[in-house]
C-alpha positions, -999 to +999 in steps of 0.1 A: -093-241+242-121-231+217-119-194+229-082-195+226-083-208+191-111-183+181-090-153+192-057-167+174-076-175+141-086-138+140-050-128+134-041-124+097-017-149+081+010-123+080+010-120+118+022-155+123+047-152+094+062-120+109+068-139+142+084-168+124+106-146+102+117-126+132+130-157+149+146-171+117+165-141+106+174-133+141+192-167+145+209-163+111+219-126+109+242-109+134+228-076+148+195-084+132+178-070+163+199-038+164+179-007+164+196+005+132+184-026+113+150-023+127+147+014+120+159+008+084+132-018+080+105+005+093+116+033+072+117+013+039+082+002+048+066+035+051+058+042+015+043+007+010+023+011+041+007+043+029+001+029-006-013-003+010-039+017+029-054+029-002-052-004-018-069-020+011-101+000+004-099-011-034-097-047-025-126-044-001-146-034-033-134-069-047-109-052-070-072-042-073-058-009-083-030-018-109-022+018-115-009+027-081+027+019-089+027+041-121+010+068-100+039+068-075+064+070-104+046+099-117+042+117-084+080+114-077+088+128-111+063+156-108+075+166-073+111+169-084+101+187-116+080+212-097+107+219-072+133+224-100+108+250-116+110+270-084+075+261-071+075+266-032+078+234-012+043+237+004+026+246-029+044+217-045+031+193-019-005+205-025-001+201-062+012+165-057-019+156-035-041+174-060-026+153-089-032+122-069-068+132-063-074+138-100-057+104-110-079+086-085-110+104-097-102+094-133-101+057-122-132+061-103-150+079-132-141+052-157-152+024-134-185+040-123-195+059-155-180+037-180-191+004-163-157-010-169-141-037-147-116-022-122-088-045-134-093-033-170-096+003-161-065+004-138-045-017-162-051+010-189-044+039-166-013+023-154+002+027-188-011+063-192+004+073-159+037+054-168+039+072-201+032+106-185+062+100-160+084+091-190+075+123-209+078+145-180+112+131-170+124+128-205+133+091-194+160+106-172+164+106-134+156+141-119+173+154-090+168+182-065+188+189-032+165+198-003+169+195+034+133+183+038+143+150+020+169+143+046+147+153+075+118+132+065+139+101+055+164+102+083+153+121+113+123+121+137+112+118+174+124+087+194+149+079+166+120+070+144+121+087+110+094+112+101+085+090+071+075+062+095+053+087+117+036+098+085+030+062+075+016+054+109-007+085+107-021+074+074-025+039+088-044+050+120-066+075+099-076+048+075-083+024+103-106+049+121-121+057+087-132+020+081-142+013+116-158+045+130-176+061+100-205+053+078-182+057+048-161+027+062-192+006+069-205+012+034-172+004+018-173-030+035-209-034+024-201-027-012-176-057-012-198-080+008-234-073-002-238-044-028-273-054-036-285-046+000-269-011-002-286-005-035-320-014-021-313+011+008-309+038-017-272+043-012-252+053-042-226+027-051-210+050-077-205+077-052-186+054-027-168+037-054-155+070-067-144+081-032-125+049-027-105+055-059-099+092-049-087+081-015-063+055-032-049+083-054-043+105-024-025+077-006-003+070-037+006+108-038+017+106-001+036+075-007+052+089-037+066+117-019+079+096+010+097+074-016+110+105-033+124+116+001+142+082+006+158+080-028+163+117-031+154+117-068+125+111-092+124+086-121+097+068-141+108+036-126+105+046-089+071+028-083+076-002-105+060-033-089+046-015-059+010-020-071+016-058-069+035-056-037+007-035-021-019-062-032+002-089-017+004-069+016-034-065+017-040-102+010-013-112+036-031-090+060-063-111+057-084-089+034-105-109+012-108-104-026-142-122-026-162-112+004-153-077+012-140-088+046-108-076+063-093-043+071-062-021+073-052-036+108-040-068+092-024-049+062+004-034+084+015-070+092+015-078+054+037-047+049+061-057+076+063-093+064+072-082+028+099-056+040+114-081+064+116-108+037+134-083+013+157-070+041+165-105+056+170-122+022+192-094+011+214-097+042+217-133+037+229-126+001+199-140-017+196-126-053+168-101-059+156-125-086+149-151-060+135-126-036+106-118-059+098-155-063+100-162-025+076-133-018+052-147-044+054-182-027+048-166+007+017-149-006+002-181-019+011-200+013-006-173+034-038-173+013-039-212+015-032-211+053-059-186+058-084-206+038-077-237+057-080-220+091-114-205+080-126-238+068-116-256+100-133-230+120-165-231+099-161-198+084-152-211+049-176-216+021 
């Protein structure tokens, strides 16, 4: 019995909630289990999954990157702008990834060299990136028609869209990065016991910088996936996604205090949030209440996770 409990307590809070929500919505909504509905949930989850992969690394540093949503908005606007200027598709994709790298590096530089708290830095750059998106778009929605948008958002092998495959690729890459490389081990060490790494001669600034660069790259990819889905670019495209990504990471069991967790649980957090949004919308619940319900679910998940750890002797 103890062995069974130990195995199940290792699952993140979001796992149990995904199972519960699946049963609830399946009993309340006709055709909830239809492939078209499942495919739609997965496709809508793809940009958030990619963004949450980057956010997971930041949370492992005991921080939250509040600028990621604004980064996505800027990436959407910039990509459409570049394409409208006649920039070739492949070149434009590389430029978007480069811009995400630069934005992440800016956050990392301010945190490591400026010795400023992650929360303060990313709150400031959030406003900078948001303003850049507004200026570039002229506070207008930009459009560009291209077959690649439809292909990525609506087509793919095994009736699963390319956006989902790209999201899963980023997920598995991040998982291997955290579990199989020295980089991943040291990132977890930075959140759990940074003093030990310092005494070992490992540069905390270097790995902190790399984390923010990685988060910026993931935001760039997420921005392009979102752009393909909405087939446009505007300065509000990524609004709130920074908070949603943090919620997904916390629901996935990653701790803000101990540097414990990983991207494996994050995928359940992403699914939970998207299932909530989709199910509540199909039940006719107002978007205003949807936001409140998601907030309540996040709090319940954190409380549940804390109680389980205390009961098993892992708390405190």
